[in-house]
N, C-alpha and C positions, 0 to 999 in steps of 0.2 A: 105238727113236727112230721117231717117226713124220715122214713125209717132208710138210714146209710147203709147199705152192704159194701162196704170193703171188695175189690178181687181178690179172691185167694191167692191167685198167682203171684201178684204183686205183695203181698203181705207175706207170702213163702220168701221170694227174694228179697225183701228187706231183713229177715229174719236171718235169710242165710249168710245175707252180707256183714249184720252185725256179729254174729257169730267168728266169722270169717276175722273181720277187725280185732276181736278179743284175743283171736289164737295169735294173729300177728304181733299184735302190742306185747302179750305175754313172751312171744321169742325175742323182740327186742329188748325187754326189760331182763331177762335171761343171758342174751349176750352181752347186756352194758354191765351184768352183774360179775360175768366171767372175767370181764377189763378191769373191773375194780379191784376183782380179786387179785390181778395180776399186778397189780400196782400202776397201770398205764397213765394214772391220773396225778399231776402233779399236788393237787390239793388234798388228795387223800393218801397216806401211805401208813406202812407198819401196819399194825393189829387192827387200829380203825379201818383199813383197806379191808380187811379179810373179815371183819364183821359186816363192815356194812356191803360189800359183794355178795356176802352170803345170804343175809336180810333179801337183794334185789334178787338172786337166784330162786330163793324159796318163794317170794311173793310173783315172780314172773312165771313159774312151773305153775303154782295154782292158778294163776290167770289163765296159762295157757290149757290147763287140762280138767280144772275143776268147773271154772265159772262157764264155760260152752255147755256143759251138761246141766247145771243148773238153769241155764236160760233154755233148754233146750227142755226141762221139765216143766218151768213157768208156761212155755209157749204151748206143753199139749194138754194144759188146763183148759178145761171149757171157759169162755167168758160167763161172767155172772151177772 
């Protein structure tokens, strides 16, 4: 078999893109959560909207702040 060595620059670009995509989707989840909290949708109103919006905001913040750091730690580990 041949030993395939991926281009490190290409791998770095793909990792950077993935981390940016997770941050962007986390920001969208936070914005959606705030819209639910403000009861802007007719399908969820009252206390359910407040609970659901708070859950979305917490999940979005986790995805925006924690997941990229976990991905960076995973990427820094040497391949086994």
